[in-house]
Kinemage of the C-alpha trace (Angstrom):
@kinemage 1
@onewidth
@group {chain A} dominant
@subgroup {mainchain}
@vectorlist {calphas} color= white
{ca met a 1} P 0.000 0.000 0.000
{ca pro a 2} L 2.748 2.569 0.739
{ca tyr a 3} L 4.165 2.010 -2.741
{ca leu a 4} L 0.754 2.647 -4.322
{ca leu a 5} L 0.339 5.836 -2.295
{ca glu a 6} L 3.709 7.213 -3.351
{ca tyr a 7} L 3.120 6.160 -6.943
{ca ala a 8} L -0.238 7.964 -6.933
{ca arg a 9} L 1.400 11.090 -5.511
{ca ala a 10} L 4.003 11.009 -8.280
{ca leu a 11} L 1.305 10.547 -10.894
{ca gly a 12} L -0.636 13.475 -9.466
{ca arg a 13} L 2.445 15.702 -9.587
{ca lys a 14} L 2.879 14.772 -13.251
{ca gly a 15} L -0.748 15.646 -13.994
{ca ala a 16} L -1.963 12.082 -14.486
{ca val a 17} L -4.821 12.609 -12.064
{ca asp a 18} L -7.138 9.917 -13.412
{ca thr a 19} L -4.418 7.287 -13.165
{ca ala a 20} L -3.514 8.531 -9.695
{ca leu a 21} L -7.146 8.223 -8.586
{ca ala a 22} L -7.321 4.679 -9.962
{ca thr a 23} L -4.101 3.803 -8.144
{ca leu a 24} L -5.475 5.182 -4.894
{ca ala a 25} L -8.670 3.170 -5.366
{ca lys a 26} L -6.519 0.010 -5.511
{ca ala a 27} L -4.654 1.128 -2.408
{ca arg a 28} L -7.938 1.778 -0.560
{ca asp a 29} L -8.992 -1.782 -1.406
{ca leu a 30} L -5.907 -2.932 0.499
{ca ala a 31} L -6.188 -0.460 3.389
{ca pro a 32} L -9.644 1.152 3.472
{ca glu a 33} L -9.062 2.687 6.891
{ca asp a 34} L -5.818 4.476 6.013
{ca pro a 35} L -6.468 8.219 6.360
{ca glu a 36} L -3.545 9.197 4.095
{ca leu a 37} L -5.199 7.469 1.164
{ca his a 38} L -8.393 9.446 1.675
{ca leu a 39} L -6.472 12.685 2.183
{ca glu a 40} L -4.533 12.193 -1.046
{ca thr a 41} L -7.735 11.263 -2.870
{ca gly a 42} L -9.256 14.520 -1.656
{ca phe a 43} L -6.306 16.486 -3.022
{ca leu a 44} L -6.713 14.851 -6.411
{ca trp a 45} L -10.445 15.552 -6.487
{ca met a 46} L -9.603 19.180 -5.710
{ca gln a 47} L -7.311 19.214 -8.751
{ca arg a 48} L -10.204 17.911 -10.819
{ca lys a 49} L -12.452 20.612 -9.330
{ca arg a 50} L -14.827 17.939 -8.082
{ca his a 51} L -15.309 19.657 -4.776
{ca lys a 52} L -18.059 17.491 -3.317
{ca asp a 53} L -15.990 14.378 -3.983
{ca ala a 54} L -12.969 16.117 -2.448
{ca leu a 55} L -14.989 17.055 0.608
{ca ala a 56} L -16.206 13.480 1.083
{ca ser a 57} L -12.649 12.126 0.907
{ca leu a 58} L -11.243 14.781 3.220
{ca glu a 59} L -14.003 14.298 5.780
{ca arg a 60} L -13.344 10.554 5.669
{ca ala a 61} L -9.646 11.229 6.313
{ca ala a 62} L -10.614 13.427 9.276
{ca ala a 63} L -12.862 10.700 10.683
{ca leu a 64} L -10.134 8.070 10.339
{ca ala a 65} L -7.477 10.289 11.972
{ca pro a 66} L -9.401 12.092 14.725
{ca asp a 67} L -6.254 13.615 16.260
{ca asp a 68} L -4.777 14.937 12.997
{ca pro a 69} L -5.550 18.598 12.254
{ca arg a 70} L -4.445 18.458 8.588
{ca pro a 71} L -7.659 17.126 7.042
{ca trp a 72} L -9.656 19.848 8.771
{ca phe a 73} L -7.616 22.578 7.130
{ca phe a 74} L -8.387 21.165 3.695
{ca val a 75} L -12.044 20.622 4.601
{ca ala a 76} L -12.110 24.349 5.378
{ca val a 77} L -10.501 25.160 2.035
{ca val a 78} L -13.137 23.216 0.149
{ca tyr a 79} L -15.998 24.721 2.120
{ca gly a 80} L -14.712 28.274 2.088
{ca asp a 81} L -12.828 28.675 -1.165
{ca arg a 82} L -14.587 26.177 -3.400
{ca leu a 83} L -18.165 25.847 -2.148
{ca gly a 84} L -18.697 29.353 -0.757
{ca lys a 85} L -19.752 28.176 2.704
{ca pro a 86} L -17.871 30.389 5.180
{ca glu a 87} L -19.671 29.124 8.291
{ca glu a 88} L -18.692 25.547 7.537
{ca ala a 89} L -15.144 26.696 6.761
{ca arg a 90} L -15.018 28.485 10.110
{ca asp a 91} L -16.190 25.377 11.950
{ca ala a 92} L -13.572 23.240 10.200
{ca leu a 93} L -10.847 25.756 11.038
{ca arg a 94} L -11.946 25.776 14.672
{ca arg a 95} L -11.558 22.011 14.734
{ca tyr a 96} L -8.149 22.381 13.060
{ca val a 97} L -7.009 24.723 15.838
{ca glu a 98} L -8.514 22.530 18.590
{ca leu a 99} L -6.385 19.674 17.305
{ca gly a 100} L -3.227 21.777 17.389
{ca gly a 101} L -3.083 23.184 13.867
{ca lys a 102} L -0.748 26.177 13.744
{ca glu a 103} L -0.466 27.199 10.082
{ca pro a 104} L -0.377 31.029 10.206
{ca ala a 105} L -2.536 31.417 7.095
{ca ala a 106} L -5.199 29.167 8.624
{ca leu a 107} L -5.157 31.088 11.905
{ca thr a 108} L -5.459 34.400 10.074
{ca trp a 109} L -8.309 33.081 7.974
{ca leu a 110} L -10.103 31.812 11.090
{ca ala a 111} L -9.734 35.222 12.748
{ca glu a 112} L -11.197 36.871 9.632
{ca leu a 113} L -14.128 34.466 9.574
{ca glu a 114} L -14.796 34.930 13.269
{ca ser a 115} L -14.715 38.707 13.010
{ca gly a 116} L -17.525 38.437 10.472
{ca asp a 117} L -19.875 36.893 13.060
């Protein structure tokens, strides 16, 4: 499974998104509960501008890795930047911070969203 994940990442970097998604599907067959596979799938769906599919994959990654703040940041990106849902983005960023996320851009964005309340 780790080989398939790295291969899919390399394919995605080269722009072969469809092949990368197919590779990740094979990897998920082997390890359906691996959050990295779902996170990477979400990134690829974002590249394809299939935001609802990206959101589903990223939320699955968040559920499988409840202590990892990373998926929540990307959930916020999809909600806020792609789907135009600032309240949902704010909630995802709050969860990101609760879990220890410290990316300055995310913290600034959260402060901006909260000041709009």
